[in-house]
Structures are given as structure tokens and as C-alpha cells.
C-alpha positions as CSV (number, residue, x, y, z in Angstrom):
1,M,26.7,-18.4,4.2
2,S,28.7,-15.5,5.6
3,A,28.5,-14.5,9.3
4,R,27.0,-11.2,8.2
5,K,24.2,-13.1,6.3
6,V,23.6,-15.4,9.3
7,E,23.4,-12.4,11.6
8,K,21.1,-10.5,9.3
9,R,18.8,-13.5,8.8
10,S,18.7,-14.1,12.5
11,F,17.8,-10.5,13.1
12,R,15.1,-10.4,10.5
13,K,13.7,-13.7,11.8
14,L,13.4,-12.1,15.3
15,L,11.5,-9.2,13.7
16,L,9.3,-11.7,11.9
17,T,8.6,-13.6,15.1
18,A,7.7,-10.3,16.8
19,V,5.3,-9.5,14.0
20,L,3.7,-13.0,14.2
21,V,3.3,-12.8,17.9
22,A,1.9,-9.3,18.0
23,A,-0.5,-10.6,16.0
24,V,0.4,0.8,-8.3
25,F,3.1,2.4,-16.7
26,V,4.6,4.5,-18.6
27,M,8.2,5.7,-18.9
28,S,8.9,9.0,-17.1
29,S,9.4,10.6,-20.5
30,C,6.4,8.7,-22.1
31,S,3.0,9.8,-20.9
32,T,0.8,8.3,-23.7
33,W,0.1,4.8,-25.0
34,D,1.4,5.6,-28.5
35,S,4.8,6.8,-27.2
36,F,5.1,3.8,-24.9
37,K,4.2,1.5,-27.7
38,E,6.8,3.1,-30.0
39,T,9.4,2.8,-27.4
40,F,8.7,-0.7,-26.1
41,L,6.6,-2.7,-28.4
42,T,7.8,-2.0,-32.0
43,Q,11.0,-3.9,-31.6
44,P,11.4,-6.6,-34.3
45,E,9.9,-9.9,-33.2
46,T,10.9,-13.3,-34.4
47,E,10.0,-16.9,-33.6
48,T,13.1,-17.1,-31.5
49,N,12.6,-14.0,-29.3
50,P,14.5,-14.4,-26.0
51,T,12.3,-14.7,-22.9
52,I,12.6,-13.0,-19.5
53,V,10.7,-14.3,-16.5
54,I,9.0,-12.2,-13.8
55,G,8.2,-14.2,-10.7
56,V,4.9,-13.7,-8.9
57,I,4.6,-15.0,-5.3
58,E,1.1,-14.4,-4.0
59,P,-1.4,-16.2,-1.7
60,Q,-3.7,-18.1,-4.1
61,T,-5.1,-20.2,-1.3
62,G,-5.8,-19.6,2.4
63,R,-7.1,-16.6,4.3
64,L,-5.2,-14.0,2.1
65,A,-6.2,-15.6,-1.2
66,T,-8.7,-12.8,-2.2
67,K,-6.1,-10.1,-1.8
68,G,-3.5,-12.2,-3.6
69,K,-5.8,-13.0,-6.5
70,D,-6.7,-9.3,-6.9
71,E,-3.0,-8.5,-7.2
72,I,-2.5,-11.3,-9.7
73,K,-5.4,-10.0,-11.8
74,G,-3.6,-6.6,-12.1
75,I,-0.2,-8.3,-12.9
76,E,-1.7,-10.6,-15.6
77,L,-3.6,-7.6,-17.1
78,A,-0.3,-5.6,-17.4
79,N,1.4,-8.7,-18.9
80,S,-1.3,-9.1,-21.4
81,I,-0.7,-5.5,-22.6
82,Y,3.1,-5.2,-22.2
83,N,4.3,-8.7,-23.0
84,N,7.3,-7.8,-25.2
85,V,10.0,-5.4,-24.1
86,D,13.0,-4.5,-26.3
87,G,12.4,-7.7,-28.2
88,Y,12.2,-9.9,-25.1
89,D,9.0,-11.8,-24.5
90,V,7.9,-11.4,-20.9
91,K,6.6,-14.5,-19.1
92,I,5.2,-14.5,-15.6
93,V,5.5,-17.5,-13.3
94,K,3.2,-17.8,-10.3
95,V,3.8,-19.6,-7.0
96,D,1.4,-19.8,-4.1
97,T,2.4,-18.8,-0.5
98,Q,-0.7,-20.6,0.8
99,S,-1.1,-17.6,3.1
100,T,1.4,-19.1,5.5
101,V,5.1,-18.4,6.3
102,A,6.0,-22.0,5.7
103,G,4.3,-22.0,2.4
104,T,6.1,-18.7,1.5
105,E,9.5,-20.1,2.3
106,T,8.9,-23.1,0.0
107,A,7.5,-21.0,-2.7
108,I,10.2,-18.3,-2.8
109,Q,13.0,-20.9,-2.9
110,A,11.3,-22.7,-5.8
111,L,10.7,-19.3,-7.6
112,I,14.4,-18.2,-7.2
113,E,15.4,-21.5,-8.9
114,M,13.6,-20.3,-12.0
115,H,16.0,-17.3,-12.3
116,P,13.4,-14.5,-12.7
117,I,14.8,-11.0,-13.5
118,A,12.5,-9.7,-10.7
119,I,9.7,-10.8,-8.4
120,I,6.3,-9.3,-7.5
121,G,4.7,-10.1,-4.2
122,A,3.5,-10.8,-1.7
123,A,0.1,-9.8,-0.2
124,G,0.6,-10.4,3.5
125,E,3.0,-8.7,5.8
126,A,4.6,-11.8,7.3
127,S,5.1,-13.4,3.9
128,S,6.8,-10.3,2.6
129,L,9.1,-10.2,5.6
130,T,10.0,-13.8,4.9
131,I,10.7,-13.1,1.2
132,S,13.1,-10.2,1.9
133,D,16.1,-12.3,3.1
134,Y,15.8,-14.7,0.1
135,V,15.7,-12.0,-2.6
136,D,18.5,-10.1,-0.9
137,E,20.8,-13.1,-0.9
138,A,19.9,-14.0,-4.5
139,G,20.3,-10.5,-5.7
140,I,16.9,-10.4,-7.3
141,P,14.9,-7.2,-7.1
142,A,11.4,-7.7,-5.7
143,I,8.4,-5.4,-5.1
144,T,5.4,-5.9,-2.8
145,P,2.3,-4.3,-4.3
146,S,0.4,-3.8,-1.0
147,A,2.3,-4.7,2.2
148,T,2.7,-1.7,4.4
149,N,4.9,-2.9,7.3
150,P,7.9,-0.5,7.4
151,L,10.2,-3.4,8.4
152,I,9.8,-5.1,5.0
153,T,12.1,-2.8,3.1
154,Q,14.6,-2.1,6.0
155,G,17.9,-4.0,6.1
156,T,17.5,-5.3,2.5
157,N,18.9,-3.9,-0.7
158,Y,16.5,-5.6,-3.1
159,Y,13.0,-5.2,-1.7
160,F,10.7,-2.3,-2.9
161,R,7.1,-1.5,-2.2
162,A,4.4,0.1,-4.5
163,S,2.1,1.2,-1.6
164,L,2.7,3.8,1.0
165,T,3.8,2.8,4.5
166,E,1.5,3.3,7.5
167,S,3.7,6.1,8.8
168,Q,3.3,8.0,5.5
169,M,-0.4,7.5,5.6
170,G,-0.4,9.0,9.1
171,E,1.5,12.0,8.0
172,G,-1.1,12.6,5.3
173,L,-4.0,12.4,7.7
174,A,-2.2,14.9,10.0
175,E,-1.6,17.4,7.2
176,Y,-5.3,17.2,6.3
177,A,-6.5,17.7,9.9
178,A,-4.0,20.3,11.1
179,E,-3.1,22.2,7.9
180,Y,-5.9,21.8,5.4
181,L,-8.7,22.0,8.0
182,G,-6.6,24.1,10.3
183,S,-7.9,22.3,13.3
184,R,-6.3,22.6,16.8
185,K,-8.9,20.4,18.4
186,I,-7.9,17.0,17.2
187,G,-8.7,13.7,19.0
188,V,-7.3,10.2,18.8
189,I,-9.2,7.0,19.8
190,S,-7.3,3.7,19.6
191,V,-8.2,0.2,20.6
192,K,-6.5,-1.4,23.6
193,N,-3.9,-4.0,22.8
194,D,-4.1,-3.3,19.1
195,T,-0.7,-2.2,17.8
196,S,-1.7,-2.4,14.1
197,T,-1.9,1.4,13.8
198,S,1.2,2.2,15.9
199,A,3.3,3.3,12.9
200,L,0.4,5.3,11.4
201,L,-0.1,7.1,14.7
202,D,3.6,7.8,15.0
203,G,3.6,9.5,11.6
204,F,0.4,11.3,12.5
205,D,1.8,12.6,15.8
206,D,5.1,13.7,14.2
207,R,3.5,15.6,11.4
208,I,1.0,17.3,13.8
209,K,3.9,18.6,15.8
210,K,5.7,19.9,12.8
211,I,2.6,21.8,11.6
212,A,1.3,23.1,14.9
213,G,4.6,23.4,16.7
214,K,5.8,21.2,19.5
215,R,4.4,23.6,22.1
216,S,1.0,23.8,20.6
217,R,-1.6,21.4,21.9
218,A,-3.4,20.5,18.6
219,V,-4.3,17.0,19.9
220,V,-6.6,17.8,22.8
221,M,-7.9,14.2,23.5
222,T,-6.4,10.8,23.3
223,K,-8.2,7.7,24.6
224,E,-7.7,4.0,24.5
225,I,-10.9,1.9,24.5
226,T,-12.2,-1.6,24.3
227,P,-14.7,-1.5,21.5
228,T,-17.8,-2.0,23.7
229,E,-20.9,0.3,23.5
230,E,-20.2,1.6,27.0
231,E,-16.6,2.6,26.3
232,M,-17.6,4.1,22.9
233,K,-20.2,6.3,24.7
234,D,-17.5,7.4,27.1
235,A,-15.1,8.3,24.3
236,L,-17.8,10.2,22.5
237,D,-18.5,12.1,25.7
238,N,-14.8,13.0,25.7
239,I,-15.1,14.2,22.1
240,R,-18.0,16.5,23.0
241,Y,-16.5,17.8,26.3
242,S,-13.1,18.5,24.6
243,G,-14.7,20.2,21.6
244,V,-13.0,17.8,19.2
245,E,-13.4,18.8,15.5
246,V,-11.4,16.0,13.9
247,C,-10.9,12.6,15.4
248,F,-8.9,9.5,14.3
249,V,-10.6,6.2,15.2
250,S,-9.0,2.8,14.6
251,M,-11.9,0.4,14.3
252,G,-13.4,-1.7,11.5
253,A,-16.7,-1.6,9.8
254,E,-18.8,-3.4,12.4
255,E,-17.5,-1.5,15.3
256,M,-17.7,1.8,13.5
257,D,-21.4,1.2,12.6
258,T,-22.1,1.1,16.4
259,F,-19.8,4.1,17.0
260,F,-21.4,6.3,14.3
261,T,-24.9,5.3,15.5
262,L,-24.0,6.5,19.0
263,A,-22.3,9.7,17.6
264,E,-25.5,10.5,15.7
265,E,-27.6,10.0,18.8
266,M,-25.3,12.4,20.6
267,G,-25.5,15.1,17.9
268,L,-21.8,14.7,16.8
269,E,-22.4,14.6,13.1
270,G,-20.2,17.8,12.7
271,V,-17.0,15.9,13.7
272,T,-14.8,14.7,10.9
273,F,-13.6,11.1,11.5
274,L,-10.3,9.9,10.2
275,G,-9.5,6.2,9.7
276,T,-7.3,3.6,8.1
277,R,-6.9,2.4,4.5
278,S,-9.4,-0.4,5.3
279,W,-12.2,2.1,5.4
280,G,-12.0,2.0,1.6
281,S,-13.3,-1.6,1.6
282,E,-16.7,-2.6,0.3
283,A,-17.8,-3.6,3.8
284,F,-17.1,-0.2,5.2
285,T,-18.5,1.8,2.3
286,S,-21.7,-0.2,2.4
287,M,-22.0,0.4,6.1
288,M,-21.7,4.1,5.6
289,E,-24.9,4.1,3.6
290,K,-26.6,4.2,7.0
291,H,-24.5,7.2,8.2
292,K,-24.7,9.7,5.3
293,N,-24.4,12.7,7.6
294,I,-21.1,11.5,9.0
295,K,-17.9,12.7,7.3
296,V,-15.1,10.2,7.1
297,V,-11.6,10.7,5.6
298,F,-9.0,7.9,5.1
299,P,-5.8,7.1,3.1
300,Y,-7.1,5.4,-0.1
301,E,-6.3,5.9,-3.7
302,S,-9.0,4.5,-6.0
303,V,-8.2,4.2,-9.7
304,L,-11.9,4.4,-10.3
305,T,-12.0,8.1,-9.2
306,K,-8.9,9.2,-11.2
307,N,-11.0,10.8,-14.0
308,D,-12.2,13.3,-11.3
309,D,-8.7,13.9,-10.0
310,T,-7.1,17.2,-11.1
311,S,-3.8,16.6,-9.3
312,D,-0.5,15.5,-11.0
313,T,-1.2,11.9,-9.8
314,Y,-3.7,11.4,-12.6
315,T,-2.2,9.7,-15.6
316,E,-3.5,8.3,-18.9
317,E,-2.3,4.9,-17.6
318,A,-5.1,5.1,-15.0
319,Q,-7.7,5.5,-17.7
320,R,-6.1,2.7,-19.7
321,F,-6.1,0.4,-16.7
322,Q,-9.9,0.9,-16.1
323,I,-10.7,0.3,-19.8
324,E,-8.5,-2.8,-20.2
325,Y,-9.6,-4.2,-16.9
326,A,-13.2,-4.1,-17.9
327,N,-12.4,-5.6,-21.3
328,R,-10.5,-8.5,-19.7
329,Y,-12.6,-9.2,-16.6
330,G,-16.0,-7.8,-17.5
331,P,-17.8,-4.5,-16.6
332,D,-19.2,-6.0,-13.4
333,D,-15.8,-6.9,-11.9
334,I,-14.7,-3.7,-10.1
335,P,-10.9,-3.4,-9.7
336,T,-9.6,-3.1,-6.2
337,D,-6.7,-0.9,-5.3
338,N,-4.7,-4.1,-4.8
339,A,-5.3,-5.0,-8.5
340,A,-4.1,-1.6,-9.6
341,L,-1.0,-1.9,-7.4
342,G,-0.2,-5.3,-8.9
343,Y,-0.5,-3.7,-12.3
344,D,1.8,-0.9,-11.4
345,S,4.4,-3.3,-9.8
346,Y,4.7,-5.1,-13.2
347,L,5.0,-1.7,-15.0
348,I,7.8,-0.6,-12.6
349,I,9.8,-3.8,-13.3
350,I,9.6,-3.7,-17.1
351,N,10.4,0.0,-17.1
352,A,13.5,-0.7,-15.0
353,F,14.5,-3.6,-17.2
354,H,14.2,-1.3,-20.3
355,N,16.3,1.4,-18.6
356,A,18.9,-1.1,-17.3
357,K,19.5,-2.7,-20.7
358,S,20.4,-5.8,-18.6
359,T,18.8,-9.0,-17.2
360,E,21.1,-8.8,-14.2
361,G,19.5,-8.2,-10.8
362,P,21.8,-5.5,-9.5
363,A,21.4,-3.4,-12.7
364,I,17.6,-3.7,-12.6
365,R,17.6,-2.8,-8.9
366,Q,19.7,0.3,-9.6
367,A,17.3,1.3,-12.5
368,M,14.3,1.0,-10.1
369,L,16.1,3.3,-7.6
370,E,16.7,5.8,-10.4
371,L,13.0,6.0,-11.6
372,D,11.8,9.6,-11.3
373,G,8.1,10.3,-11.5
374,L,7.2,7.2,-13.4
375,K,3.6,7.5,-14.5
376,C,1.5,4.5,-13.6
377,A,-2.1,3.7,-12.9
378,T,-2.1,4.7,-9.2
379,G,0.1,7.7,-9.7
380,L,3.8,8.7,-10.0
381,F,6.6,6.5,-8.7
382,T,9.9,7.6,-7.3
383,F,11.7,5.5,-4.7
384,D,13.9,6.4,-1.7
385,D,17.2,4.6,-1.0
386,N,15.3,1.9,1.0
387,G,12.9,1.1,-1.9
388,N,9.9,3.0,-0.4
389,V,7.8,5.0,-2.7
390,K,8.0,8.8,-2.3
391,R,4.7,10.3,-3.1
392,A,2.0,12.6,-1.9
393,V,-0.7,10.9,0.1
394,T,-4.2,10.7,-1.4
395,L,-7.0,10.8,1.1
396,S,-10.6,9.8,0.2
397,T,-14.1,10.3,1.6
398,I,-17.3,8.4,0.7
399,K,-19.8,9.8,-1.7
400,D,-22.7,8.0,-3.4
401,G,-21.5,4.7,-1.8
402,K,-17.9,4.8,-3.1
403,P,-14.5,6.3,-2.1
404,V,-13.7,9.5,-3.9
405,T,-10.7,11.8,-3.6
406,E,-11.0,14.3,-0.8
407,Y,-7.4,15.7,-0.5
408,V,-3.9,15.2,-1.9
409,T,-1.1,16.2,0.4
410,T,1.2,19.1,-0.6
411,I,4.4,17.2,0.3
412,E,5.8,13.8,-0.2
413,A,5.5,11.8,3.0
414,K,8.8,10.1,4.0
415,A,8.8,6.5,5.1
416,K,10.3,6.1,8.6
417,E,13.6,4.4,9.2
418,L,13.8,1.2,11.1
419,D,15.0,2.7,14.4
420,E,12.2,5.2,14.3
421,V,9.5,2.5,14.2
422,E,8.1,1.1,17.4
423,G,5.5,-1.6,18.2
424,V,4.8,-2.4,14.5
425,E,2.3,-5.1,13.8
426,T,0.8,-6.5,10.6
427,E,-2.2,-4.9,9.0
428,E,-4.4,-8.0,9.0
429,G,-2.6,-9.9,11.6
430,A,0.2,-12.4,11.1
431,E,-0.3,-15.2,8.7
432,N,-0.5,-18.7,10.1
433,S,3.1,-19.9,10.5
434,N,2.1,-23.6,10.2
């Protein structure tokens, strides 16, 4: 291994250690199923069709298994629809990270030995960080459907992501608060010793300053708390005293239940509360049934609400995804955003394979970088030079017990560079390294 590779791997392992310690198809020119089918699926098929392999590395056991299995459901659905491209049969091969770094290392090495044209995965920030060195060295393009840590795509030429980064989500929330709502009375409440929203808040702060101007004091209150009832009351007193109209709060469903109860008792239902992507979870939306007078807005793009979306992010593929998902898994199985992102990750790869006219990793990687407004289930895909998706941010609120689109940003949010990111931690905490 070259000195550069050793140095790079050592550097990324240091990043991974820091993380561990700290804690979404259609060709751009084809917008309908018929045109896609004509382009991709009418190639002559014989009993001796060549086969290409797409590797899938996801947690199928362990603490992240639910998230991994959701992504696999989307990938397998896409493969069931688009299983022959340009006369090549497409086979998916799955390996299990076991929700650990050690399991991920074993799995990715075994998967590379199967010579896939590309790899999808993984759910889990630390696992994705682990995968990046291996795919870069092997020259195999990979895409994580849902990992948001900005470090994952930095310093590697072959790793892409289908989801937005935390900093991009922060920019979207800032545009909503300071530009769409026009508020100059914005508050931020964070949890002590929790760095999981650091990148989001960096993006939020940067965008606020660009909109309001560096000399304008749009953020009138910032407060760090321990999520106890007493400190929540103190923070809410600060909101009332400062006249805050919009406030970001970085707590989960259980803590926000208490927080919103106190806010209602203090007559603060008029405040709009901004949160994280996790607020789109079933646990949070169910909890909000008790707080119907509280307005919440968070970065979340639900395929289930696409039929009500009048923006350019709506595609026929979104409708197709919903119909085929129900046909395959049953009407009672509600697809998560992770399933949709897994579906789109598969579509991105086979579109790039078609455009590249090659089974070689470098050619497919370049074709992925050259995608321009590719229409998939969760929206349009264009990537920056680092493999991060460039796209407007969709923000949702909760109505009738489910996330619905509230606002789509007017600009594409840019993912931050490595040297712009400070104090980054995983979304769900680091996976067990044992």
C-alpha cells in the first residue's frame, strides 16, 4: 500500500475514532415509465445474458437493523422492477454489517471480492466511514442512502450520498425561518454535551447571516440546557422574554412531549418550533397528537406526500414507488424515507451504468458525477464534486398525524467542506466497535 494510502487511511481512522468517541428512477431525459422501459428494458434477452452485481452492505442484525432492512426493502423493490439494463441482468448481493464497525470491515472486504460494479450502503454513520477507505482503494463507486455525516464523502473519490447532509438541512431551516417567515426573532435551544446537531446548527447560522446580514441580530436567544423540566421551563421563559417567534430545539420525542406541555401551559403555542429529521419518525408524529396547537417544522421528505407536492421535486417515479411498494409489501406496510432512499440509490447506479456503457468503476463513478436532475422517487439528483447531492431542502410539518410538505427551499443547499465542519458526531451515536 502506498504511503499516501496509509496516511489517508490513518487520517480517516482518526476521524472515525473521533466519531465513535463523541458518541432517494428515471433518466434525466426520461420522465415516464414507458420511456424508461423503452430505453432500458427492451434490450434483447437470451438465456446467456451477462450479469452485473450491485453490492448491498447494510445492518441486518443489531441495533441499526430496522433502518438497514428498510433500505434493503427499497433496493430490492427497485431491483424487482429494473432488473435488466442494456441486456445485462442485475443481481444484488447483500452482506450484513451487524451494526458494528468490526462487522462492517469484514463485510466490505468480502463484498469487494465479489467484484460488484457499485455498492449501496450503509445505514449507520460509523459503518459508512469505515466503508469509504475500502471502496476508494478498490475503485468501486458506492452510495449511502441515508448517512448524513459530512465526513463520509470527504477525502474519497468514490463515495456518494443520496440524502442531504446535516449542514444542508440547517440551511433549509434557516431559509424558512429568516426568509420565508421573515422572522428576526429566532431562538436556538441545544442540549449540553450533545454535538449531534453541530453541523446542522453551523449551516443554520451561516444561512441566517447571509439572509439577515452579519450585523443583523436575527438570532435573539441561544441557550444550552440539560433536558430536565426545570431547565426546560427556564428556556421557555427566555423564549417569552425575548419575544422569540421561531425556535430550533434539538430534542427527541419523549423530551419534546414534556417541552410542548410546558409551552402550552405558558401560552407559547404561537411559536413555531424547528427540529431535526428525526421529528418525522412515527414516535414523534404520534406524540404530536397531544399537541395539535403546536407548529413544528423539520427537514423531512416523505414520498407519501408527493402527490400533494407542486414543486419540481415531484416525479412520476414517486407515484410508481408508492404503488409498487404496496403491491410488493402490502398496503399496511408504510414505506419509510429510508426505503425510498434505498430505492433511489439503486436507480442512480443503474442509470450511471447505462450512461457509462461500462462495467468499470471509474467510468461509472464519472457517470454518477455527470448526472443532472435525475428524476427519482425522492426528487431530482445532481451531485457535487464530493458526491453530495445538490438539491433544494424539503421541510415538513405534521397534519392529521403524518408529515406533510410545508416548504421547499428556493436554492440548492451546498454541503460543507471538511475544513468547515467542526464537532461532528453521528446522528444516532456511534455503532458498537466490538
